[in-house]
C-alpha positions in Angstrom: 4.4 -13.3 -3.8 5.9 -16.8 -3.3 3.4 -19.3 -2.0 5.3 -20.0 1.2 5.5 -16.3 2.0 1.9 -15.8 1.2 0.9 -18.5 3.7 2.4 -16.5 6.6 1.6 -13.0 5.2 -1.7 -12.6 7.2 0.2 -13.3 10.5 2.9 -10.9 9.6 0.4 -8.2 8.8 -1.4 -8.6 12.1 1.7 -9.0 14.3 4.9 -7.7 12.8 6.0 -4.2 13.9 6.5 -2.9 10.4 3.0 -3.7 9.2 1.5 -2.5 12.5 3.4 0.8 12.2 2.4 1.3 8.6 -1.2 0.8 9.5 -1.0 3.3 12.3 0.9 5.8 10.2 -1.8 5.4 7.5 -4.6 6.2 9.9 -2.7 9.2 11.2 -2.2 10.5 7.7 -5.9 9.9 6.7 -7.0 11.9 9.7 -4.5 14.6 8.7 -6.1 14.7 5.2 -9.4 15.6 6.8 -11.1 12.2 7.1 -13.2 11.7 10.2 -14.0 8.4 11.8 -17.7 7.6 11.4 -18.0 9.6 8.2 -19.6 6.7 6.4 -17.3 6.9 3.3 -17.3 4.3 0.5 -13.8 2.8 0.6 -11.9 0.4 -1.7 -8.7 -1.3 -0.6 -6.9 -2.6 -3.7 -4.6 -5.6 -3.0 -6.4 -6.2 0.3 -5.3 -9.8 0.9 -7.8 -11.5 3.1 -9.4 -8.2 4.2 -6.4 -7.4 6.3 -7.0 -3.7 6.5 -10.8 -3.7 6.6 -11.0 -3.3 10.3 -8.8 -0.2 10.4 -10.2 1.4 7.3 -13.7 0.6 8.4 -13.4 3.3 11.0 -14.1 5.8 8.2 -16.9 3.9 6.4 -17.8 0.8 4.4 -14.9 -1.1 2.9 -14.7 -3.3 -0.1 -11.6 -4.9 -1.6 -9.9 -6.2 -4.7 -7.5 -9.2 -4.4 -6.6 -11.1 -7.6 -4.5 -13.7 -5.8 -7.2 -16.1 -4.6 -4.8 -18.3 -2.6 -4.6 -15.4 -0.1 -8.4 -15.5 0.6 -10.3 -17.6 3.1 -13.4 -18.9 1.2 -15.3 -18.8 4.5 -13.9 -15.5 5.8 -16.3 -13.0 7.2 -15.5 -10.4 4.6 -15.2 -12.7 1.6 -18.4 -11.4 -0.1 -16.9 -7.9 -0.1 -13.7 -8.9 -2.0 -13.6 -9.0 -5.8 -11.0 -11.1 -7.5 -11.4 -9.3 -10.9 -8.4 -7.2 -11.9 -8.3 -3.5 -12.0 -9.8 -2.2 -15.3 -12.3 -5.1 -15.5 -15.5 -3.8 -17.3 -17.6 -4.7 -14.3 -16.0 -1.8 -12.4 -17.7 0.6 -14.8 -20.9 0.2 -12.8 -21.6 3.3 -10.6 -21.7 1.1 -7.6 -17.9 0.9 -7.9 -17.3 4.5 -7.1 -15.5 5.5 -3.9 -14.6 8.4 -1.7 -11.3 6.7 -0.7 -9.2 4.1 -2.5 -6.0 2.7 -0.9 -3.3 0.6 -2.5 -0.8 -0.3 0.2 2.4 -1.8 -1.3 0.5 -2.9 -4.5 1.8 -0.9 -7.5 5.2 -2.4 -7.3 3.7 -5.9 -8.0 1.9 -4.8 -11.2 3.3 -4.9 -14.8 1.8 -1.6 -15.7 1.6 0.7 -12.7 0.4 3.7 -14.7 -2.5 1.8 -16.1 -3.3 0.6 -12.6 -3.2 4.1 -11.1 -5.4 5.3 -13.9 -7.9 2.5 -13.3 -8.1 3.4 -9.6 -8.4 7.1 -10.5 -11.4 6.3 -12.7 -13.1 4.6 -9.7 -13.0 7.7 -7.5 -16.0 9.9 -7.0 -15.4 13.5 -7.9 -13.0 14.9 -5.2 -12.3 11.3 -4.0 -8.9 10.5 -2.5 -6.3 7.9 -3.6 -3.6 6.9 -1.1 -0.8 4.5 -2.0 2.4 3.2 -0.5 5.3 1.6 -2.4 8.8 0.5 -1.5 11.5 3.1 -2.0 14.7 3.1 -4.1 16.1 0.5 -6.4 19.3 0.8 -4.4 17.5 -1.1 -1.7 16.4 -4.0 -3.9 17.2 -7.4 -2.3 15.9 -10.8 -1.6 12.7 -9.5 0.1 11.7 -7.9 -3.2 12.3 -11.2 -5.0 10.2 -13.1 -2.5 7.4 -10.6 -2.9 7.6 -10.7 -6.8 8.1 -7.0 -7.0 8.6 -5.4 -10.4 10.2 -2.2 -9.2 10.9 0.2 -6.3 10.2 3.9 -6.4 11.6 7.3 -5.7 9.2 10.0 -4.6 9.6 11.6 -8.1 8.7 8.4 -9.9 5.6 7.9 -7.8 4.6 11.5 -8.4 4.8 10.9 -12.1 2.6 7.8 -11.9 -0.1 9.8 -10.0 0.2 12.8 -12.4 -0.3 10.5 -15.4 -3.5 9.3 -13.9 -5.1 12.7 -14.1 -5.3 13.3 -10.4 -4.7 16.6 -8.6 -3.4 17.9 -5.3 -0.6 15.3 -5.4 1.6 14.9 -2.3 4.4 12.4 -2.0 7.0 11.8 0.8 9.2 9.1 2.3 8.3 6.9 5.3 10.5 4.9 7.7 13.5 7.2 7.3 15.4 5.7 10.2 15.3 2.3 8.5 17.1 3.4 5.4 20.6 2.8 6.6 19.9 -0.6 8.3 18.0 -1.7 5.1 20.9 -0.7 2.9 23.3 -2.5 5.2 21.2 -5.7 5.1 21.0 -5.4 1.3 24.8 -5.1 1.0 25.4 -7.9 3.4 23.0 -10.2 1.7 24.5 -9.4 -1.8 27.8 -11.0 -0.6 26.3 -14.1 1.0 25.1 -17.5 -0.4 21.5 -18.3 -0.9 21.3 -20.2 2.4 23.0 -17.4 4.5 20.7 -14.4 3.9 19.8 -12.1 6.8 16.0 -12.8 7.4 13.8 -9.7 7.2 10.3 -10.7 8.1 10.6 -12.7 11.3 8.5 -11.5 14.2 10.8 -10.5 17.1 10.0 -10.9 20.8 7.1 -8.8 22.0 9.1 -6.1 23.8 11.2 -5.5 20.6 8.2 -5.7 18.4 6.3 -3.1 20.5 9.3 -0.8 20.7 10.0 -0.8 17.0 6.3 -0.1 16.3 6.3 2.9 18.6 9.5 4.3 17.3 8.4 4.2 13.7 5.1 6.0 14.5 6.9 8.6 16.7 9.5 9.2 13.9 6.6 9.8 11.4 4.9 12.3 13.7 8.2 14.2 14.3 9.5 14.2 10.7 6.5 14.2 8.4 6.8 18.0 7.8 10.5 17.7 6.9 11.1 16.9 3.2 14.0 14.5 3.9 14.9 12.8 0.6 15.2 9.2 1.8 13.3 6.4 3.5 12.4 2.8 2.8 8.8 3.5 1.6 7.0 6.2 -0.3 3.5 7.4 0.6 1.5 9.3 -2.1 -1.9 10.9 -2.1 -4.0 12.6 -4.7 -7.5 13.7 -5.4 -9.8 13.3 -8.3 -11.0 16.5 -10.0 -14.3 17.7 -8.8 -15.8 17.0 -12.2 -14.7 13.3 -12.0 -12.7 11.1 -14.3 -15.5 9.3 -16.1 -14.4 6.6 -18.5 -10.7 7.0 -17.9 -8.2 4.2 -17.2 -10.5 1.2 -17.6 -8.4 -1.5 -19.3 -7.7 -4.6 -17.2 -4.3 -4.8 -15.6 -2.6 -7.4 -13.4 
């Protein structure tokens, strides 16, 4: 991501309604997949920033992270010792200590040159039966300035994400859209911005006043609870989950990717 955006990303994650809603939806979905708080799982968060999701994921167990962009990390942060800056596929991850019950990659794959190699690398770090959960931005149609600021490589359909997970050798693959109610507003902003000059873009990551921030957060979570069982073919994000075979994926997907 651009350096000026990276400088405010931590605050956005902790305060902006979209990031707050995504975290709550993720926790709801993990519970729905059978994870129980206090289970003591070994967890890896890929693309963790400065341990932004450690507190939430830590409800289920011990969390470690991978973050290759060192400018996002606080050298004196309380979780710094649990964050590796080596890329996925680094030979050091072949060690058995880097095997996990749960791996998350929250809006990460779209940043990487080779998303299939990245997914395979994560699959190879799962314990037998381990769970991989990823989120990615949806639909190239919605590509706009926000993607440029974040240095995205691509956006995804549910089918495209399913293909990436299938190629990694994982099983029990489930994919579906999130933030369905934001699709039309996001498309409208994209169309509006495409006709404006560089200095007249509609901003998309400012933090609104508290009442609006709280209301949007609650609406997004309520929408997910009401619509998660309906296979609506649109949204602004895609969530995918898959499990490693019970026999494991030893030795697969180890080459470094960035």
